[in-house]
C-alpha positions as CSV (number, residue, x, y, z in Angstrom):
1,M,251.9,137.9,52.2
2,A,251.9,134.3,51.3
3,L,252.9,131.7,53.8
4,I,255.7,129.2,53.7
5,I,256.2,125.8,55.4
6,D,259.7,125.3,56.8
7,D,261.7,122.1,56.7
8,S,260.7,121.1,60.2
9,C,257.3,120.0,58.7
10,I,256.5,116.4,59.8
11,N,254.1,115.8,56.9
12,C,251.2,115.2,59.3
13,D,248.7,115.9,56.5
14,M,246.7,118.4,58.6
15,C,247.2,121.6,56.5
16,E,246.5,120.4,53.0
17,P,242.8,119.6,53.4
18,E,242.2,122.8,55.3
19,C,243.4,125.2,52.5
20,P,240.3,126.7,50.8
21,N,242.4,127.8,47.8
22,E,244.2,124.4,47.4
23,A,247.5,126.2,47.7
24,I,249.2,123.5,49.7
25,T,250.6,120.4,48.0
26,M,253.2,117.8,48.9
27,G,256.7,118.8,47.8
28,E,259.7,116.6,47.4
29,E,260.2,116.3,51.2
30,V,257.6,118.5,53.0
31,Y,254.4,120.2,52.1
32,E,254.7,123.4,50.1
33,I,252.5,126.5,49.7
34,D,252.0,128.0,46.2
35,P,252.3,131.8,46.7
36,A,250.2,132.5,43.7
37,L,247.2,130.7,45.4
38,C,247.9,131.6,49.1
39,T,245.7,134.4,50.4
40,E,246.4,133.6,54.1
41,C,242.7,132.6,54.0
42,V,241.7,136.3,53.4
43,G,238.1,136.2,52.1
44,H,237.5,132.8,53.6
45,Y,238.4,132.9,57.3
46,D,239.6,135.4,59.9
47,K,243.1,133.7,60.1
48,P,245.0,131.1,58.1
49,T,243.6,127.7,58.8
50,C,246.8,125.9,58.0
51,V,248.5,127.8,60.8
52,S,245.7,127.0,63.2
53,V,245.9,123.2,62.6
54,C,249.7,122.8,62.4
55,P,250.8,120.9,65.4
56,I,254.4,122.0,65.3
57,D,254.1,125.7,64.2
58,C,256.2,125.3,61.0
59,I,254.1,127.8,58.9
60,D,255.4,131.3,58.7
61,P,255.0,134.5,56.6
62,D,257.0,134.2,53.4
63,P,259.4,137.2,53.3
64,E,259.8,136.7,49.5
65,H,256.1,137.2,48.9
66,I,254.9,140.2,50.9
67,E,251.4,141.4,50.0
68,S,249.0,143.9,51.6
69,Q,245.6,143.0,52.9
70,D,244.2,144.7,49.8
71,A,246.4,142.7,47.5
72,L,245.3,139.5,49.2
73,L,241.6,140.5,48.7
74,I,242.3,141.1,45.0
75,K,244.0,137.7,44.7
76,Y,241.0,136.1,46.6
77,A,238.6,137.6,44.1
78,A,240.7,136.5,41.1
79,I,241.0,132.9,42.4
80,T,237.3,132.5,43.5
81,G,235.6,134.8,41.1
82,K,233.8,136.5,44.0
83,L,234.3,139.5,46.4
84,A,235.2,138.9,50.0
85,D,232.6,139.5,52.6
């Protein structure tokens, strides 16, 4: 499942540089996560780094983009060109 940043985001700039897939960009008002690039850090880390660094906990699972762990691993391989460890 991809993640989503809600409108309580304070644009602190903590999440964007932490995303290994470059899925996070500045939107019109708050940061946004591209669901096509978000793997919840599967293949990179044990948990999503954006969630770990967010000071106000405004990053949640995106109910419109539900994906299994296997689907996230396949997406990781497609994005990076390598298999997850």
